[in-house]
N, C-alpha and C positions, 0 to 999 in steps of 0.2 A: 504494499499500499504506500502511496506517496506520503512524504513526511507532512505535507500541508493538509492531509486530509483528517477531518475531525468527525467522530461518531458522536451524536449528541441526541437528547430527546427531541422530539417534534414539539415546535411551537405553532400556535395558530397562524402567525404571520408566514409559515412555511406552506400554507395551503395551496397557493397557486402552483408552486414548484412540484409539490407532492402530487397535485392533480395531473400535472403534465407526465410525470412518471408513471401515474396509474394508466394514462392513455397508452404510453410506450408498453407497459406490462401487458395490457389487454391486446394490444396489436401483435406483439410477440408471441403471446399464448395462442392467438387465433391463426398464426401460421402452422401451429401443430394440430389445432383443433378448430377447423372451418366452422363447426357448428356453433362456435361462440358467438354471441351478439357483436355487432359492429361496435368497434371502440368508442368511436365518437357518439354512439348512441346511449352508451351506459356509463361514460366516464364519470360525470358528476354524481350520478345515482350510486355507482359502485364505490366512490370515494366516501360518500355519506354513509353507505353500509358498513365500510371499514371502521369509520370513526364511532358509529353506533355500537358495533360488536366490541370494540375497545372498552367502551364506557361499561357495558353490560358485563363483560367478562374479565374485569380487572386487568385490561391489556394496556399496551404503550407501544408507541410507535417512535423509531429512531431514524434519523436521517444522517446521510453521509454528505458532508460539505466540504468543498474545496474552493480553491480561489475562483473556479468557474461558477460556482454556486452549488446548490444541492444537486448531487448526481446519484443518489440512491436513497431507498428507505426500506425499512422492514416494519412489519406490524406483528406483535406477538400477543396472544390471549393467554393469560395465566390461569384462569380458572374455567376450563371447558369440562363439562360433566359428561362421562361416556354414557350413553343412553341406549345402546344397542340391547334388545330384550334378551339376548343370550350372554350377556356379560354382567357381572357385578357393576354396581355403580361406583365410580371413582372419578377423581379430577386429574386433568392432565393440561399442560400448556401446549398451545398450537401456534406455529408460525403460519399466519394466513397469507401473507404476501411479502414478497421480497423481490426488489428489482434494483438493478444499477443501469443506468443510461449506457446505451450501447458503446458510446465513445470512451467509457471508463471501465469497461469490463475487462477481466483478465488482469486486474491490478490488485487484487486481494481486497477490494471493497465489499463485495458480497460476502466473504468469509468474515470480515470484521463486523458487518451488520448482523451476520448470523450469530456471532459470539456475543454481541450486545444482548440479542434477544434471549439467547441461552443464560447469560448472567442474570438478566432481570427475572427470567422464569425461575431459576434457581433462587434468587432472593426472595421471590414470593412463596417459596416453599413447594413448587411443583417437583413431582418425582419423575415425570416422563415429559419429553418435548417431542411433538410430532410436527411433521412438514409433509406436504404433498406436492407432487409435480406430475406434469403431463409425461407419460412414458417416453414420447418423441423427443422431450427437452432434455437431450443428454447432457448439455453443459450444467444444468440445474441439478440433475441427478448425481453427476459426478462430484460438484460442490458438496452437496448434502453428504455423499458417502465419505469425502475426505474430512467432513466435520464429524464423523462418527454416526451418522445415521445408518440404520439397517432396515431392510425390507420388513415390514410388519405384516402387510396384506397386499395382495396384487389383484387389481380389478381387471379383468379381461373383457374384450367386446368382439362380437362377431356380427357383420352386417348380414341381414336376413334377405336381402334382395340386391340386385345390380342398381337400383335406385339410391341407395344410401351413400 
């Protein structure tokens, strides 16, 4: 990571920059999953959803800031309740969103944001930290595995017609 990069908690005046990163995240993920909504159609709604979940589930957002401005963010929810009917109820932390601006990827910023999320979850008493990624997003999957995440469940899909 560049020496001038600071990882810090999100502030309300970061909203415009983070909202732009949300657009970039949605566009990036849509390349792997074309059934996702058009990024420009959901950008503001999705960012409001992230902030709402943060408030409801003892979450926090962190931003990566360089001389160029805010170049990445992560959202971690510290109190998510497992609610599958075939599992005991327990709490875990969940990294719901992580993005680094395309021009700043490969510099360790994603790993630093992930470390901040992990430290926050640990400080909140979480025993487990989860994160999800689209299977085709190999860059994200590699980052998460390097950070110590292991496969917990794998969801598979099969198209049922040539129309899919």
